[in-house]
C-alpha positions as CSV (number, residue, x, y, z in Angstrom):
1,X,105.7,114.7,89.9
2,X,104.8,112.7,86.7
3,X,103.1,109.5,86.3
4,X,104.1,106.7,83.8
5,X,101.7,103.9,83.0
6,X,103.2,100.9,81.3
7,X,100.8,99.0,79.1
8,X,102.9,97.1,76.7
9,X,103.8,93.4,76.3
10,X,102.4,90.8,74.0
11,X,99.6,89.6,76.4
12,X,100.5,86.0,75.6
13,X,99.6,84.8,79.2
14,X,96.0,86.0,78.6
15,X,95.7,84.4,75.2
16,X,93.1,83.8,73.6
17,X,91.5,86.9,75.1
18,X,94.3,89.1,73.7
19,X,94.1,88.0,70.1
20,X,91.7,90.9,69.5
21,X,92.9,93.5,71.9
22,X,95.7,94.7,74.2
23,X,95.3,93.0,77.6
24,X,95.1,96.3,79.5
25,X,91.9,97.1,77.5
26,X,90.1,94.0,78.7
27,X,87.3,94.6,81.1
28,X,87.8,94.2,84.8
29,X,84.5,94.8,86.4
30,X,82.8,97.8,84.9
31,X,85.8,99.4,83.2
32,X,88.8,98.5,81.2
33,X,91.8,97.3,83.2
34,X,94.0,100.4,82.4
35,X,91.4,102.7,83.9
36,X,92.4,101.5,87.5
37,X,95.9,102.7,87.1
38,X,94.8,106.2,85.6
39,X,92.3,106.7,88.4
40,X,94.7,105.5,91.2
41,X,97.4,108.0,90.0
42,X,95.0,110.9,89.7
43,X,93.5,110.1,93.1
44,X,97.0,110.3,94.6
45,X,97.5,113.9,93.0
46,X,99.6,112.7,90.1
47,X,97.8,114.1,87.1
48,X,100.5,114.6,84.5
49,X,100.4,111.2,82.9
50,X,102.1,109.3,80.1
51,X,101.1,105.8,78.8
52,X,103.6,103.6,77.0
53,X,102.3,100.8,74.9
54,X,103.0,98.9,71.7
55,X,102.8,100.9,68.5
56,X,99.9,98.8,67.3
57,X,97.7,99.8,70.2
58,X,98.4,103.5,70.8
59,X,95.2,104.6,68.9
60,X,93.1,102.2,70.9
61,X,94.3,103.8,74.2
62,X,93.9,107.2,72.8
63,X,90.2,106.5,71.9
64,X,89.6,105.3,75.3
65,X,91.5,107.9,77.4
66,X,91.7,110.8,75.1
67,X,94.2,113.7,75.1
68,X,94.6,114.1,78.9
69,X,97.5,111.6,78.6
70,X,100.6,111.6,76.5
71,X,101.5,108.5,74.7
72,X,104.8,106.6,74.1
73,X,105.3,103.9,71.6
74,X,107.3,100.8,72.3
75,X,108.1,99.2,68.9
76,X,109.0,95.8,70.2
77,X,108.7,94.0,73.5
78,X,111.9,94.9,75.3
79,X,111.0,94.7,79.0
80,X,109.5,96.9,81.6
81,X,112.7,99.0,82.0
82,X,113.0,99.6,78.4
83,X,109.4,100.9,78.2
84,X,110.1,103.1,81.2
85,X,113.2,104.5,79.4
86,X,110.8,105.8,76.6
87,X,109.4,108.3,79.1
88,X,112.6,110.2,79.5
89,X,111.7,113.3,77.6
90,X,108.2,113.4,79.2
91,X,109.6,113.2,82.8
92,X,112.5,115.6,82.3
93,X,113.9,116.6,85.6
94,X,110.8,115.6,87.7
95,X,110.3,112.7,89.9
96,X,108.0,110.0,88.7
97,X,105.5,107.3,89.8
98,X,105.5,104.1,87.5
99,X,102.5,101.8,87.5
100,X,102.0,98.5,85.5
101,X,98.6,98.8,84.0
102,X,97.6,95.2,84.8
103,X,98.2,95.7,88.6
104,X,95.0,96.4,90.5
105,X,95.0,97.8,94.1
106,X,92.0,97.8,96.4
107,X,92.8,100.9,98.2
108,X,94.7,104.2,97.7
109,X,98.2,104.5,96.6
110,X,98.3,108.2,98.0
111,X,100.3,107.2,101.1
112,X,103.1,105.8,99.1
113,X,103.2,108.9,96.7
114,X,103.2,111.1,99.8
115,X,106.0,109.1,101.4
116,X,108.1,109.4,98.2
117,X,107.5,113.1,98.1
118,X,109.2,113.3,101.5
119,X,112.0,110.9,100.5
120,X,115.3,112.7,99.9
121,X,116.6,110.4,97.2
122,X,116.6,106.9,95.8
123,X,113.6,104.9,94.9
124,X,110.4,103.4,96.6
125,X,108.5,100.2,95.8
126,X,105.3,98.7,97.2
127,X,105.3,95.2,98.6
128,X,102.3,93.0,99.2
129,X,101.8,89.8,101.2
130,X,101.3,86.7,99.1
131,X,100.1,83.4,100.8
132,X,100.9,80.8,98.1
133,X,104.6,79.8,97.7
134,X,103.9,78.7,94.1
135,X,102.6,82.2,93.3
136,X,105.7,83.8,94.8
137,X,107.9,81.7,92.4
138,X,106.5,83.8,89.5
139,X,107.2,87.2,91.1
140,X,110.0,89.5,92.3
141,X,110.5,88.6,96.0
142,X,112.4,90.8,98.4
143,X,115.0,89.4,100.8
144,X,114.9,91.5,104.1
145,X,117.3,92.0,106.9
146,X,115.1,93.6,109.6
147,X,113.0,96.3,107.8
148,X,115.6,96.8,104.9
149,X,115.4,95.1,101.6
150,X,118.8,93.8,100.8
151,X,118.0,92.0,97.5
152,X,115.1,91.4,95.1
153,X,115.1,87.9,93.8
154,X,113.2,87.4,90.4
155,X,111.1,84.3,90.2
156,X,112.9,82.5,93.1
157,X,112.6,78.7,93.4
158,X,112.9,79.2,97.2
159,X,111.2,82.4,98.0
160,X,113.3,84.4,100.7
161,X,110.0,86.0,102.1
162,X,106.3,86.0,101.9
163,X,106.2,89.4,100.2
164,X,106.1,90.4,96.5
165,X,107.2,93.5,94.7
166,X,104.1,94.9,93.1
167,X,103.8,97.0,89.9
168,X,104.2,100.4,91.6
169,X,107.7,102.1,91.6
170,X,108.7,105.6,92.5
171,X,112.0,107.1,91.1
172,X,113.9,110.3,90.6
173,X,115.0,111.3,87.1
174,X,118.3,109.6,87.6
175,X,116.5,106.4,86.9
176,X,117.0,106.9,83.2
177,X,120.7,106.8,83.7
178,X,120.3,103.5,85.5
179,X,118.2,102.1,82.6
180,X,121.0,103.2,80.1
181,X,123.4,101.1,81.9
182,X,121.4,97.9,82.1
183,X,122.4,94.7,80.3
184,X,119.7,92.6,78.8
185,X,118.6,89.6,80.8
186,X,118.7,86.0,79.5
187,X,115.4,86.5,77.8
188,X,116.8,89.6,75.9
189,X,114.9,92.3,77.9
190,X,115.8,95.2,80.3
191,X,114.4,94.1,83.7
192,X,112.8,96.3,86.2
193,X,114.1,94.1,89.0
194,X,117.7,95.0,87.9
195,X,116.7,98.7,88.2
196,X,115.4,98.2,91.7
197,X,118.4,96.2,92.8
198,X,120.6,99.1,91.7
199,X,119.0,101.2,94.4
200,X,119.2,98.3,96.8
201,X,123.0,98.2,96.3
202,X,123.1,102.0,96.8
203,X,121.1,101.7,100.1
204,X,118.5,104.1,98.8
205,X,115.6,101.7,98.1
206,X,112.6,102.3,100.5
207,X,109.3,100.4,100.5
208,X,105.8,100.4,101.8
209,X,103.7,97.3,102.4
210,X,100.3,97.6,100.9
211,X,97.7,96.3,103.4
212,X,94.7,96.0,101.0
213,X,94.1,93.5,98.1
214,X,96.5,93.6,95.3
215,X,96.2,91.4,92.1
216,X,98.2,91.1,88.9
217,X,95.3,90.7,86.3
218,X,97.8,90.0,83.6
219,X,99.6,87.1,85.2
220,X,97.5,84.4,83.7
221,X,93.9,83.7,82.7
222,X,93.2,82.4,86.2
223,X,94.7,85.5,87.9
224,X,92.6,87.7,85.6
225,X,89.4,86.0,86.6
226,X,90.5,85.9,90.2
227,X,90.8,89.8,90.2
228,X,87.3,90.0,88.6
229,X,85.9,87.8,91.3
230,X,87.5,89.7,94.1
231,X,85.9,92.8,92.8
232,X,82.5,91.3,93.2
233,X,83.0,91.0,96.9
234,X,81.8,93.8,99.2
235,X,85.1,94.2,101.0
236,X,87.2,94.7,97.8
């Protein structure tokens, strides 16, 4: 199983901090943000890793993380799904775990990886409870019937649940064919929610609910500092 860490984007929501560096290289506690994704995957037994980032920042990540990772270049911001597509040759016929490098999990992702190893086909996502309705309006939110996700709604004005789809996704190599068939969204990007909804329609999307703290440190300046504040607490 391969691991793909996505660390692209312009970082505009963390401006002015990102005027001098990629947001995923900003410190979160005692280490750069991206280090949490690398360590989470390695702890879960996924140690063949590729990092995809903007062409201007590849050398910065290479200086930090060295040659134990492979690196992919995204020439322009084209969406999470487009960045995932750049890992096709690296993944080959293997299955893969995708992590967004600005998502921080206080706890192990190993149970999800183990569950996906046992899953026959399809995809697997990780959900997390979110208290604030306003926060949910900026996220991908699942609509459930019983324990089954029947739709993922992106940035809903009226969230259909109190759960959010976090930045951890598991796929088979067929995901690259799904990416190939995507149409750009209204903002001109290939959306990961459209990928996941493909598996919803197939009836092959499974999920886990993460029971620890999860934060998106790249969502906004306030979210970035909230993640840092949470990490100072003894129960993080």
